[in-house]
C-alpha positions as CSV (number, residue, x, y, z in Angstrom):
1,X,0.1,0.0,0.0
2,X,1.3,3.4,-0.9
3,X,1.4,6.0,1.9
4,X,-1.4,8.7,1.7
5,X,-0.5,12.3,0.9
6,X,0.8,14.5,3.7
7,X,-1.9,16.8,5.1
8,X,-0.9,20.1,6.9
9,X,-2.7,21.0,10.1
10,X,-5.6,23.5,9.7
11,X,-4.0,25.3,12.7
12,X,-0.8,26.1,10.7
13,X,-0.5,29.5,9.6
14,X,0.7,30.5,6.0
15,X,3.9,32.1,7.5
16,X,5.8,28.9,7.9
17,X,5.5,28.7,11.8
18,X,5.0,25.6,13.9
19,X,3.5,23.3,11.3
20,X,2.6,19.5,11.6
21,X,1.8,17.1,8.8
22,X,0.0,13.7,9.0
23,X,-0.9,11.0,6.7
24,X,-2.2,7.4,6.7
25,X,0.2,4.6,5.9
26,X,-0.4,0.9,5.8
27,X,1.0,0.6,9.4
28,X,-1.2,3.4,10.7
29,X,-1.0,7.2,11.1
30,X,2.3,9.0,10.7
31,X,3.3,12.6,11.9
32,X,6.1,14.8,10.8
33,X,7.3,18.4,11.1
34,X,6.5,20.2,7.8
35,X,9.3,22.8,8.2
36,X,11.8,19.9,7.6
37,X,9.9,18.4,4.8
38,X,11.5,15.2,3.5
39,X,14.3,15.4,6.1
40,X,11.8,15.4,8.9
41,X,11.9,12.2,11.2
42,X,8.5,10.4,10.8
43,X,6.6,9.4,14.0
44,X,4.7,6.3,13.3
45,X,1.7,5.8,15.7
46,X,-1.1,3.3,16.3
47,X,-4.7,4.5,15.9
48,X,-5.4,4.9,19.6
49,X,-2.2,6.8,20.2
50,X,-2.8,9.2,17.3
51,X,-6.4,9.8,18.7
52,X,-5.0,10.6,22.1
53,X,-2.4,13.0,20.5
54,X,-5.2,14.8,18.8
55,X,-7.3,15.1,22.0
56,X,-4.3,16.4,23.9
57,X,-3.6,19.2,21.5
58,X,-7.2,20.4,21.3
């Protein structure tokens, strides 16, 4: 399965500030720092951890 397209957080401004991107991969959700692009480390999460992360940042 090919990984999904990276999606930028709706809370990220257009000025290049603190930005987070997420995508769905075969193994589950992945998160990275969009400022680093392809050089960013990718954090792989399971579904429940990803939902907990979303809850904690809201």
